[in-house]
N, C-alpha and C positions, 0 to 999 in steps of 0.2 A: 157467631151466629149468621147462618145462611139468609141470604135475602130472598124474599119472595119473588118469583119470576113475575115480569110485568112492573116491577117497581123501576124506578130510574137507576137505583143502586144496583140492582142485578145486571144492568147493561152498561153502566158508566166505565168509560175507559179510565184505568187506572185506579178503580176503587179500593182494590186490595192494598194498594200502595197508600192510599189515603187512610186506610184503618191501620195499617202498620205505623204510620206516622202519628197516630192519635188524632186525625184530621176528619174522621168519618161523619162528625157532626158539624164541622166548620165549612158551611156551604159557601161564604165568600171566598175562602182559600181555595176550595174546590173550583170555583168558577174562575179565579186568577189563574190557576194553573191551566185549565181548558182554554181560557182566552190567550194565554201566552203560546200555548200549541198552536192555535190559530194564527197568531202572528208569524211564528216560525214557519207555517206551512204557506202562508201567503207570500212571504219573503222568498222561500223556494218557488213558489209559482211564479214569481216575478223574475227570478233568477233564470229559470230555464227559457224564459222568453228572448233572452239577450242576442240569440242568433237566429231570431226569426223576423218576418216582416209584418208582426203583429204591429198596429198602429201605436204610436207613442201616447196617443189619447187613452187607449185601453190600458196600458201600462200605468199611466197616471191613475187610473181609477183604482187600480190595485193598491198603488201607494197611498191613495186617500182611504182606503178601507184599512190598510195598515195603520195609519195615523188614527183613525177612528177607534179602532181595537185599542190601541195605546191610551186614547183619551178616556175611553170606558174603564179601563183597568184603573187609572188614576183615580176616577170617581168611586170605583169599588173600594180601593184601599182605604178610603175615608170611613167605610163601614166595617172595616176589621176591628174584631174584638180585642 
């Protein structure tokens, strides 16, 4: 079934993969996948700063954001079916 333009499903990264896995209606799973991607990208965002003069305080904020995403994912797992 084709998703109507303008719906989140029509634009969601990886939606076809969710459909193939039978997870197109498992919104908690989808959210966990996207949050995992966010963690991955935050980690790379921090890694590329290793050879810069960006203040440690800013890098610590990125680490805190990564921890916050991890905490949210843990809370979401409690709502998986």
